[in-house]
C-alpha positions in Angstrom: 9.0 5.4 9.2 5.2 5.4 8.4 1.9 5.7 10.2 0.1 8.9 10.9 0.1 11.8 8.4 1.6 15.0 9.9 -1.0 17.6 10.8 1.2 20.7 10.6 0.7 21.6 7.0 -0.7 25.1 6.3 -1.6 24.8 2.6 -1.7 21.1 1.9 -4.6 18.7 2.7 -3.2 15.2 2.9 -5.1 12.0 3.3 -4.4 8.3 2.7 -6.5 5.9 0.6 -4.9 2.5 1.0 -1.5 2.7 -0.7 -2.3 6.1 -2.2 -1.4 9.5 -0.6 -3.7 12.2 -1.9 -2.3 15.8 -1.5 -4.5 18.8 -2.3 -2.7 22.1 -2.7 -4.8 24.9 -1.1 -3.2 28.3 -1.3 -5.8 30.6 -3.0 -6.3 32.4 -5.2 -3.6 31.0 -7.5 -1.6 28.4 -5.5 1.4 30.7 -5.5 4.5 29.0 -4.1 4.9 31.3 -1.1 7.5 30.5 1.6 4.8 28.8 3.8 3.7 26.6 0.9 7.4 25.8 0.0 8.0 24.7 3.6 4.9 22.5 3.4 6.2 20.8 0.3 9.6 20.3 1.9 8.1 18.8 5.0 5.7 16.7 2.9 8.4 15.1 0.7 10.8 14.5 3.6 8.0 12.6 5.4 6.5 10.9 2.3 9.8 9.5 1.1 10.0 7.4 4.3 6.4 6.4 4.4 6.3 2.6 4.0 2.5 2.3 3.5 2.2 4.1 0.2 3.3 3.4 -3.3 1.6 6.3 -5.0 1.5 10.1 -4.2 -1.0 12.3 -6.1 -0.8 16.1 -6.2 -4.0 17.9 -7.1 -5.4 21.4 -6.5 -8.1 22.5 -4.2 -8.1 25.9 -6.0 -10.2 26.3 -9.2 -8.4 27.2 -12.4 -4.8 26.8 -11.0 -2.7 23.8 -10.2 0.4 25.8 -9.1 1.0 29.3 -10.5 4.8 29.8 -9.9 7.3 30.8 -7.2 6.5 34.0 -5.3 8.3 36.9 -7.1 8.3 39.0 -4.0 10.2 36.2 -2.3 12.7 36.1 -5.1 13.2 39.8 -4.9 13.9 39.5 -1.1 16.6 37.0 -1.6 20.1 38.3 -0.9 23.2 37.2 -2.8 25.5 35.1 -0.8 29.0 35.7 -2.0 30.3 32.8 0.1 27.8 30.2 -1.2 29.3 27.2 -2.9 28.8 27.2 -6.6 28.5 23.5 -6.8 25.6 23.1 -4.3 21.9 22.7 -5.0 19.1 24.9 -3.7 16.5 23.7 -1.3 14.0 23.9 -4.2 16.2 21.7 -6.3 16.4 19.2 -3.5 12.6 19.3 -3.1 12.1 18.5 -6.8 14.6 15.7 -6.6 12.7 14.1 -3.7 9.5 14.1 -5.8 11.6 12.5 -8.6 13.5 10.0 -6.5 11.2 8.8 -3.8 10.3 5.2 -3.8 6.7 5.7 -4.9 5.0 6.9 -8.1 4.5 10.6 -8.0 1.5 11.8 -10.1 0.1 15.3 -10.9 -3.5 15.7 -11.7 -3.6 19.1 -13.5 -6.9 20.8 -14.1 -5.8 24.4 -14.3 -2.7 26.5 -15.0 0.7 25.3 -14.0 3.7 27.6 -14.4 7.2 28.5 -13.3 8.1 26.6 -10.1 4.8 24.8 -10.3 5.8 23.4 -13.6 9.2 22.5 -12.3 7.6 20.4 -9.5 5.2 18.8 -12.0 8.1 17.9 -14.3 10.0 16.3 -11.4 7.0 14.0 -10.7 6.7 10.8 -12.7 3.4 11.3 -14.4 1.2 14.3 -15.4 -2.5 13.9 -16.4 -4.3 17.0 -17.7 -7.9 18.2 -18.1 -8.1 19.0 -21.8 -10.5 21.9 -21.3 -8.5 23.8 -18.7 -4.9 22.6 -18.2 -2.3 25.0 -19.4 1.5 25.2 -18.8 3.7 28.3 -19.0 7.3 29.0 -18.1 6.9 32.8 -17.5 10.4 33.7 -16.3 12.3 35.0 -19.4 9.8 37.8 -20.1 10.2 39.1 -16.5 14.0 39.1 -16.8 15.1 35.8 -15.2 15.2 32.1 -16.3 13.5 28.9 -15.0 15.1 27.4 -11.9 14.4 24.2 -10.1 15.4 22.1 -13.1 13.1 23.8 -15.5 15.8 24.2 -18.2 17.0 20.7 -17.5 13.8 18.6 -17.4 11.7 20.3 -20.1 14.0 19.4 -23.0 14.0 15.8 -21.8 10.2 15.7 -21.9 9.5 17.6 -25.2 12.9 18.0 -26.9 15.3 20.9 -27.0 13.7 23.0 -29.9 10.3 22.9 -28.3 11.6 23.6 -24.8 13.5 26.6 -26.2 10.4 27.9 -28.0 8.3 27.7 -24.8 10.9 29.1 -22.4 12.3 32.1 -24.5 8.8 32.8 -25.8 7.0 32.6 -22.5 4.3 30.8 -24.3 1.2 28.9 -23.1 1.2 25.1 -23.8 -2.4 23.8 -24.0 -3.2 20.4 -22.7 -3.8 18.6 -26.1 -0.5 20.0 -27.6 1.2 19.2 -24.3 0.1 15.6 -24.7 1.4 15.4 -28.3 4.7 16.9 -27.3 5.2 14.7 -24.2 4.7 17.2 -21.3 1.5 15.5 -20.3 1.0 11.8 -20.3 -2.6 12.2 -21.3 -5.0 15.0 -22.0 -8.6 14.0 -21.4 -12.0 15.8 -20.9 -12.5 16.4 -17.1 -15.2 13.7 -16.7 -13.0 11.1 -18.5 -9.9 12.3 -16.7 -11.3 11.6 -13.3 -12.5 8.1 -14.4 -9.2 7.3 -16.0 -7.0 8.5 -13.1 -9.2 6.7 -10.5 -9.0 3.5 -12.5 -5.2 3.8 -13.0 -4.5 4.6 -9.3 -6.6 1.6 -8.1 -4.9 -0.7 -10.7 -1.4 0.3 -9.6 -2.3 0.2 -5.9 -3.5 -3.4 -6.4 -0.1 -4.6 -7.5 2.8 -5.7 -5.3 4.3 -2.6 -3.7 7.9 -3.8 -4.0 7.4 -4.6 -7.7 6.0 -1.1 -8.4 8.9 0.5 -6.5 11.5 -1.7 -8.2 10.1 -0.9 -11.7 10.4 2.9 -11.0 13.9 2.4 -9.7 14.9 0.4 -12.7 13.4 2.9 -15.2 15.1 5.8 -13.4 18.5 4.2 -14.3 17.8 5.3 -17.9 17.9 9.0 -17.0 21.0 11.0 -17.2 22.5 12.6 -14.1 21.0 16.1 -13.6 23.5 17.4 -11.1 25.9 19.3 -13.4 23.0 20.9 -15.3 21.1 21.9 -12.1 24.3 23.5 -10.7 24.9 25.5 -13.9 21.2 26.5 -14.1 21.4 27.7 -10.5 24.4 29.9 -11.3 22.7 31.5 -14.3 19.4 31.9 -12.3 21.2 33.7 -9.5 23.0 36.0 -12.0 19.6 37.0 -13.5 17.8 37.2 -10.2 20.3 39.7 -8.8 20.9 41.7 -12.0 19.5 45.2 -12.3 17.4 44.3 -15.3 16.0 41.2 -13.6 15.1 43.1 -10.5 13.6 45.9 -12.6 11.3 43.6 -14.6 10.2 41.5 -11.5 9.2 44.8 -9.8 7.3 45.8 -13.0 5.6 42.4 -13.0 4.3 43.0 -9.5 3.4 46.7 -10.1 1.3 45.8 -13.1 -0.7 43.2 -11.3 1.4 40.0 -11.3 0.3 37.3 -8.8 -3.3 38.4 -9.0 -6.0 36.0 -10.3 -6.9 38.3 -13.2 -3.4 38.7 -14.7 -2.2 35.2 -13.9 -5.2 33.8 -15.8 -3.8 35.5 -18.9 -0.1 35.1 -18.2 1.0 34.7 -21.8 -0.3 38.1 -22.8 0.4 39.7 -19.4 4.2 38.9 -19.3 4.5 40.4 -22.8 3.1 43.7 -21.4 5.6 43.5 -18.6 8.5 43.0 -21.0 7.4 45.9 -23.2 7.2 48.1 -20.1 11.0 47.8 -19.6 11.7 50.8 -21.8 8.7 52.9 -21.0 8.7 55.8 -18.6 7.5 55.1 -15.1 4.7 57.6 -15.3 3.2 56.0 -18.4 3.3 52.5 -16.7 1.6 54.0 -13.6 -1.2 55.5 -15.7 -1.8 52.3 -17.6 -1.8 50.1 -14.6 
């Protein structure tokens, strides 16, 4: 299957440049992974994995200062616990990330702003991540609000940067700046914005000039060096659901929203903001209301 690009996306602007698919994420103000955006990503990956004309897919943001913030906490709170669900099955978000990882084209993230939570999980599932050194920042913000990363966050981050550094970032809810992220292995390269655009354009055109089947075969061969994620993803999902449906998890996620989570101002300072949310757990409701 190939040919025309679907025209039913709500928050994705997709166009083709030869063998390159360019996907702009457009869900202001912070590119939150709302249900409509999630459905767009699912539809995109299901179509793109069968597209025969492209060998490269690039994700970038149409929203200034954010690549993808994280998954919609309101949507997480609205999820009901399915007692009959199989414990050895993957979520639709896991499957989405696996399609980015496994599709027969090189998947690339051009990150010029904040990427966090589920956005980081999508980025880590992609093959390459290029960052603007002045503005790109990664943060896994889940533990301070009472849950854990899902979508392979606990499984892919240690493979990229090592277990100790992944643990530091996840349990600390800490920002990872672009230059440190390059040194640690999260980003392939961290470059000033003007140099980033030049490098990525040159790289994309170079790869697009090569034989498509050779590019696809190289990715497939390299992927054989990776360990099977399935067992880890299933265990992560079990733990994520336990936290997501726990009283303390729900309490802290509500606090996150009450204190201004998912607004541009607080998401722009997420490292400090989630610390304030965590500290609020033991404070009286009236004090939190006055401070917010």
